[in-house]
N, C-alpha and C positions, 0 to 999 in steps of 0.2 A: 912751689911748683907752678909752672905756667902751662895751661892746657893748650894744645894745638890740635885742632880738628879740621880736616879738609876731606872733601870727596869730589873727585874729578872724574869725568868720563868723556869718551869719544866713541864714535862709530867708525870702524875701520872696514874698508870694502873687501875683506877676505874672510874665509870661513873660520869658525872658531877653532877648528883643528890646526889650521896654519898659524893662527895667532898664538895658540897654546904652545906650539913648538918654539916660538920665540920667547914668550913670557916665562916658560918653564926651563929654558936653557940658561941657567945662571952663569955657567962658565963663559958664555958669550956676552954677558952684560957689558964688560969693559969695551967690547967692539962696537956696540950700538948706542949705549947711553951717551948723552952729551959730554963732550970733553971737559966742560966746566964742572960737571958733577962726576968726580972720579969715583969709579967703582972698582973695588979689589976683592976678588974671591979669596976668602981665608981658608975655608974648608968646603970641599965638595962631596956630597953624598949622592950616590947613584939613585937612590929612592927619593931624593930631594929633601926629605925631612932631615933636619940637622945641618943642612948646608948653611954656611955663614959667610957673610960678606960685609965689607966696610964701604960706606957711602960718605964721600967728602964733598958736600955742597960748597960753592964758592963763598968765601968769607965766613964759614961756619966751622965748628969743631966736628970732626968725623964722628959718625955713629955706626954701630954694628947692628946687623939684622941676622936673625936665625929663622929658617923655615920651620914652622911649628906644625902646620897641617896642610894637607893637599887633598883636594877633590879633583881628580884627574879631569882635565878639559874644562874645568869650571872655576876653581878657586884655589888661591894660595894665601894662607895666613902666615904672617911673619911677626916675630917679636923683636922690637928694638930694645937693645940692652947696652949697658956700659955707657961711658961718656955722660953727656948731659941729657940724653933723651931716653925715655923708657915708655913702652906702650906697644901698640900693634899697628900693622898695616895689612891691607887685604887687596889682592888682585882679584877681580871677578870678570868672567867672560860669559856672555850670553848671546845667542843668535839675535840678529836685528835685520830682518829682511834677508838680503843676500850677503850681509856683512856680519860684523861682530861688535856688540857694545862692550867696550873695555872700560872698567872703572878701577880706580885705586882710591881706597879710603884709608886715611891715616888718623889715628886717635892716640896721641902721645902726650906726655908731660915732659916739659923741659925744666931742668934745674938751673939755678944760679940767679944771682941778683942782676947781672947784666942782661940776661934774657928777659927777666921781669921788667926791667926799665925799657928795653927796646920794644917789647910788646905793647907798651903804652902808646907808642908813636907809629909803629909799623905793624901791619897785619902779617903775622908769621904764617898763618894759613894762606894768605894771599900770595906770599913769596913761594910757598910750597906749590900752590896751584899754577903759578906762572912757570915754574920749573917743570911741573908735570906735563904742561902743554908741549914743551920741547921733547920730553921723554915720549909722549904719545906720537908726535910727528916722526921721531926716530923709529919707534916701534912699527909704524905704518911702512916706513921706508925699508926697514929690515925684513918685514913680512913680505913685501913686494919682491925683494931679492930672493927670499926662500921660495916664493911661489914660482919664480922664473927659473929656478935651479932644478934640474932633473933630480929626482929622488934616487939615490944610489943604494941606500940601505933599506932593507925591508922593515927593520925595527931596531930600536936601541933600548937601553935599560929604562929610559924615561919616556919614550915616545913610541906609540904603536904605529904600525905602517899606515900611511895616508894615501888614499887613491885620489887622483885629480882627474 
């Protein structure tokens, strides 16, 4: 097994409530994640826990994630399973001045002799971090769109009403 550990963060100039709306809306991930990193929702659970999706990074074998734990507005813990990657990932949100500090931590093990060889020459954590920078940029853009869109629903199963 080849360990891959990465922790990336960014400060986004929007409230934690707005950022949470985007991060916790798994059904919308395919719309805002980078096209190179294909995301496909396999199972959606209204309470989020149990939601499963497949992530297909460029040049890599797809992996599956399942939402294992949610602390509303603050944290989502996911389990990577199946395929060549097993372990966990965590989204964390916390206030940072007038914005939100968003972090994603990945702690997984990758199986296979090819991954073991590649990891001797290329930082797999570095590749993940570079991809996450694009995810973060898209997250900021998607949050800006949400912030500019009038709220028409007072609540949904996953998101409490937000006043702006």
